[in-house]
C-alpha positions in Angstrom: 63.0 -31.2 43.2 64.0 -30.8 39.5 65.3 -34.2 39.2 62.3 -35.7 40.4 60.1 -33.5 37.9 62.1 -34.4 35.1 62.1 -38.2 35.7 58.2 -37.9 36.1 58.4 -36.1 32.7 60.7 -38.9 31.2 58.6 -41.4 32.1 54.6 -40.0 31.5 56.2 -38.9 28.0 58.0 -42.5 27.5 54.0 -43.8 27.8 53.0 -41.5 25.3 55.7 -42.8 22.6 58.2 -39.4 23.0 61.6 -40.1 23.0 63.8 -37.2 22.6 63.4 -33.7 24.6 65.2 -30.6 24.4 66.0 -28.4 27.5 66.9 -24.8 28.2 68.1 -23.4 31.0 70.3 -20.2 32.0 73.9 -20.7 32.2 74.4 -19.7 35.5 71.7 -21.9 36.9 73.9 -24.4 37.7 71.9 -26.8 39.8 69.6 -27.4 36.6 72.6 -28.1 34.7 73.4 -30.5 37.4 70.3 -31.8 37.3 70.3 -32.4 33.4 73.6 -34.2 33.4 72.8 -36.4 36.4 70.3 -37.1 33.6 72.6 -38.0 31.2 71.7 -35.2 28.8 75.1 -33.7 27.4 76.6 -30.8 28.8 75.1 -28.1 27.0 77.1 -25.9 24.2 79.4 -23.0 25.3 78.1 -21.1 22.8 75.1 -20.1 24.8 72.9 -17.4 23.4 71.8 -14.8 25.6 72.6 -17.0 28.4 70.6 -19.8 27.8 72.0 -23.3 27.3 70.3 -26.2 25.1 70.8 -29.8 25.8 68.9 -33.0 24.6 67.5 -36.4 25.6 67.1 -38.8 23.8 65.5 -42.4 25.7 65.2 -45.7 24.0 
């Protein structure tokens, strides 16, 4: 479900000229981190702050 929602978000954002996203997930939320990875987002920095991992997505 997370992948479908994020793909839809990317599609809608693209139609509105948004080309970059940042995302946060709990470091122990491995399913969401996998969704990010499946969409080509870089692996979050291992230096998580307060159990939160950050990543980003940039689309042409």
